[in-house]
N, CA, C and O of each residue as an XYZ file, in Angstrom:
204
protein
N      11.328    -25.833     23.183
C      10.941    -26.801     22.178
C       9.766    -27.615     22.706
O       9.820    -28.167     23.805
N       8.727    -27.680     21.925
C       7.539    -28.428     22.290
C       7.598    -29.801     21.648
O       8.017    -29.936     20.499
N       7.181    -30.817     22.385
C       7.161    -32.169     21.850
C       5.730    -32.668     21.789
O       4.913    -32.355     22.655
N       5.435    -33.444     20.763
C       4.109    -33.994     20.549
C       4.161    -35.482     20.836
O       5.074    -36.174     20.388
N       3.193    -35.969     21.575
C       3.138    -37.386     21.908
C       2.012    -38.028     21.114
O       0.894    -37.513     21.094
N       2.300    -39.157     20.455
C       1.304    -39.823     19.616
C       1.353    -41.320     19.845
O       2.406    -41.886     20.139
N       0.201    -41.949     19.705
C       0.113    -43.407     19.796
C      -0.192    -43.922     18.395
O      -1.260    -43.624     17.860
N       0.715    -44.686     17.780
C       0.477    -45.204     16.428
C      -0.720    -46.153     16.389
O      -0.975    -46.873     17.354
N      -1.450    -46.153     15.278
C      -2.639    -46.998     15.141
C      -2.284    -48.471     15.056
O      -3.065    -49.318     15.490
N      -1.137    -48.790     14.514
C      -0.773    -50.192     14.327
C      -0.283    -50.848     15.606
O      -0.269    -52.077     15.685
N       0.121    -50.078     16.614
C       0.605    -50.651     17.873
C       0.226    -49.709     19.016
O       0.981    -48.785     19.322
N      -0.926    -49.924     19.649
C      -1.369    -48.996     20.694
C      -0.510    -49.015     21.957
O      -0.668    -48.150     22.819
N       0.385    -49.976     22.079
C       1.224    -50.055     23.272
C       2.539    -49.299     23.115
O       3.327    -49.211     24.056
N       2.769    -48.761     21.933
C       3.990    -48.003     21.675
C       3.629    -46.522     21.597
O       2.624    -46.159     20.986
N       4.431    -45.680     22.201
C       4.175    -44.246     22.195
C       5.397    -43.539     21.638
O       6.528    -43.840     22.019
N       5.161    -42.591     20.727
C       6.247    -41.831     20.123
C       6.178    -40.396     20.603
O       5.092    -39.844     20.781
N       7.319    -39.801     20.809
C       7.402    -38.384     21.133
C       8.198    -37.714     20.027
O       9.361    -38.046     19.797
N       7.562    -36.767     19.342
C       8.177    -36.096     18.205
C       8.327    -34.614     18.491
O       7.508    -34.015     19.189
N       9.373    -34.035     17.948
C       9.510    -32.583     18.028
C       8.583    -31.967     16.982
O       8.039    -32.677     16.136
N       8.406    -30.659     17.040
C       7.528    -29.989     16.085
C       8.038    -30.156     14.662
O       7.249    -30.359     13.740
N       9.341    -30.072     14.478
C       9.917    -30.200     13.138
C       9.679    -31.598     12.569
O       9.346    -31.737     11.392
N       9.847    -32.631     13.390
C       9.618    -33.996     12.919
C       8.146    -34.230     12.592
O       7.832    -34.878     11.594
N       7.249    -33.714     13.414
C       5.816    -33.873     13.168
C       5.421    -33.168     11.875
O       4.683    -33.727     11.065
N       5.907    -31.948     11.678
C       5.608    -31.198     10.465
C       6.175    -31.913      9.241
O       5.530    -31.948      8.193
N       7.359    -32.475      9.364
C       7.977    -33.214      8.260
C       7.124    -34.418      7.867
O       6.987    -34.710      6.679
N       6.555    -35.113      8.835
C       5.710    -36.275      8.540
C       4.384    -35.873      7.907
O       3.875    -36.580      7.038
N       3.821    -34.748      8.332
C       2.547    -34.295      7.772
C       2.735    -33.815      6.337
O       1.902    -34.099      5.475
N       3.817    -33.092      6.074
C       4.061    -32.524      4.750
C       4.282    -33.617      3.705
O       4.050    -33.383      2.519
N       4.717    -34.782      4.114
C       4.913    -35.881      3.168
C       3.608    -36.290      2.487
O       3.640    -36.850      1.391
N       2.469    -36.024      3.111
C       1.179    -36.440      2.571
C       0.526    -35.377      1.698
O      -0.557    -35.616      1.163
N       1.141    -34.222      1.536
C       0.597    -33.169      0.684
C       1.068    -33.424     -0.743
O       2.272    -33.515     -0.980
N       0.140    -33.543     -1.709
C       0.563    -33.809     -3.088
C       1.237    -32.588     -3.710
O       1.048    -31.457     -3.262
N       2.023    -32.843     -4.749
C       2.711    -31.764     -5.443
C       1.708    -30.912     -6.204
O       0.582    -31.345     -6.450
N       2.111    -29.704     -6.576
C       1.251    -28.798     -7.317
C       0.930    -29.419     -8.678
O       1.809    -29.973     -9.337
N      -0.312    -29.324     -9.085
C      -0.832    -29.856    -10.351
C      -0.840    -31.382    -10.398
O      -0.896    -31.959    -11.484
N      -0.785    -32.041     -9.256
C      -0.863    -33.501     -9.208
C      -2.322    -33.903     -9.331
O      -3.166    -33.381     -8.604
N      -2.639    -34.830    -10.247
C      -4.022    -35.261    -10.455
C      -4.396    -36.310     -9.416
O      -3.860    -37.418     -9.419
N      -5.306    -35.957     -8.539
C      -5.771    -36.893     -7.522
C      -6.937    -37.707     -8.095
O      -7.794    -37.159     -8.789
N      -6.969    -38.987     -7.812
C      -8.074    -39.845     -8.240
C      -9.163    -39.742     -7.178
O      -8.972    -40.151     -6.033
N     -10.312    -39.188     -7.576
C     -11.377    -38.947     -6.609
C     -12.610    -39.790     -6.876
O     -13.697    -39.452     -6.407
N     -12.468    -40.866     -7.609
C     -13.635    -41.670     -7.958
C     -13.924    -42.756     -6.934
O     -15.040    -43.274     -6.879
N     -12.943    -43.104     -6.130
C     -13.093    -44.184     -5.165
C     -12.636    -43.703     -3.795
O     -11.889    -42.730     -3.688
N     -13.079    -44.375     -2.771
C     -12.606    -44.076     -1.427
C     -13.287    -42.870     -0.812
O     -14.373    -42.472     -1.234
N     -12.642    -42.295      0.188
C     -13.272    -41.204      0.933
C     -13.272    -39.890      0.167
O     -13.945    -38.951      0.591
N     -12.549    -39.782     -0.940
C     -12.556    -38.560     -1.741
C     -13.667    -38.546     -2.788
O     -13.872    -37.526     -3.447
N     -14.386    -39.654     -2.955
C     -15.439    -39.742     -3.958
C     -16.611    -38.842     -3.576
O     -16.881    -38.618     -2.396
N     -17.296    -38.335     -4.588
C     -18.423    -37.429     -4.358
C     -19.658    -38.149     -3.835
O     -20.416    -37.581     -3.050
N     -19.870    -39.385     -4.256
C     -21.116    -40.083     -3.940
C     -20.943    -41.137     -2.864
O     -21.512    -42.225     -2.963
N     -20.189    -40.839     -1.870
C     -20.000    -41.787     -0.776
C     -21.165    -41.636      0.193
O     -21.417    -40.551      0.718
N     -21.862    -42.724      0.420
C     -22.961    -42.713      1.381
C     -22.523    -43.498      2.593
O     -22.092    -44.644      2.467
N     -22.625    -42.902      3.762
C     -22.129    -43.639      4.888
C     -22.888    -43.459      6.105
O     -22.552    -44.045      7.135
């Protein structure tokens, strides 16, 4: 079993160690459902972002 070590952005002094299953579970939570309408007019998904 492989473990992944990560430092959360909100607290750089805390370190988490996650198994592969836990890491995959956290990543999959951010994938939208099929046919979900994403709002792409604002933020980093917008087409005309100049940076």
